[in-house]
C-alpha positions in Angstrom: 109.0 38.1 113.9 105.9 40.1 112.5 105.4 41.9 109.9 108.5 43.9 108.5 109.7 43.8 112.1 106.6 45.4 113.7 106.2 42.5 116.1 103.6 42.4 119.0 100.6 44.5 117.0 102.3 47.7 117.2 101.8 48.5 113.8 97.9 49.1 112.8 98.1 49.6 108.8 94.4 49.9 109.4 94.9 52.5 111.4 97.2 54.2 109.7 95.2 54.2 106.4 92.6 55.7 108.6 94.6 58.7 110.1 96.3 59.2 106.1 92.3 60.0 104.9 91.8 61.8 107.6 95.1 64.2 106.7 94.2 64.1 102.8 90.2 65.5 103.9 91.8 68.1 106.2 94.3 69.1 103.3 91.6 69.3 100.5 88.8 71.1 103.3 91.8 73.6 104.0 92.6 74.1 100.6 88.3 74.8 99.6 89.1 77.6 102.4 91.8 79.2 101.0 90.3 79.5 97.5 87.0 81.1 99.0 88.7 83.5 101.6 89.7 86.6 101.2 92.2 89.4 102.3 92.2 93.0 101.1 95.6 95.4 101.4 95.2 99.2 100.6 98.1 101.5 100.7 98.4 105.1 100.0 95.9 106.5 102.0 93.5 104.1 99.8 94.7 105.3 96.9 95.0 101.4 95.6 93.6 97.8 97.2 94.6 94.5 96.3 92.3 91.6 97.4 93.8 88.4 97.0 92.4 85.2 98.1 94.2 82.3 100.5 95.6 80.5 97.5 97.7 84.4 96.2 95.4 84.8 93.4 94.7 88.1 92.3 90.6 88.6 92.7 90.6 92.7 91.8 93.3 95.8 92.2 91.2 99.0 92.4 93.0 102.6 91.9 92.0 105.5 92.6 91.7 107.8 89.5 93.2 111.2 91.9 96.6 109.0 91.9 96.4 108.8 87.9 99.4 111.2 87.0 100.8 110.9 83.4 103.8 113.0 84.2 104.5 110.6 87.5 103.7 106.8 86.9 106.5 105.5 89.0 104.5 106.3 92.1 100.9 104.3 90.8 103.6 101.0 90.1 104.9 101.7 93.7 101.8 101.9 95.3 100.6 98.3 93.2 103.5 96.4 94.1 103.1 97.4 97.6 99.5 96.8 97.6 100.1 93.3 95.9 102.9 92.4 98.5 101.0 93.1 101.6 98.1 91.5 100.2 100.5 88.7 99.8 101.9 88.5 103.1 98.3 88.6 104.8 97.3 85.6 102.2 100.5 83.6 103.6 99.4 84.3 107.1 96.1 83.0 106.2 97.4 80.1 104.6 99.3 79.5 107.8 96.1 79.8 110.5 94.1 77.8 108.3 96.5 74.9 107.0 98.9 75.0 110.2 101.8 72.7 109.8 100.7 71.1 106.4 101.0 74.7 104.7 104.5 75.9 106.0 107.2 76.6 103.7 107.9 72.8 104.0 104.7 71.4 104.5 103.0 68.8 102.4 101.6 70.9 99.5 
């Protein structure tokens, strides 16, 4: 019987190591792409804009001064939350597109 119960040459450690290296490179390339690509969410008719990278890090938030009302801070807060949530959804979609099965909820990283 062969190594570890794998007889007849069905187990090729060298090929498995090569595939593992390829997978590692794909993951590294995907992570680099996620860090460099951004998504933009705009809410309130352009009043609040959030730019986020594919890793989910906020790059910028822009607030139109017209939406800043000291007597209605709650509306501004709601718009910021909405922009952040929409950007996060877009970033998650970008991650799924780039990483495929490697980056999903049960993915490898």
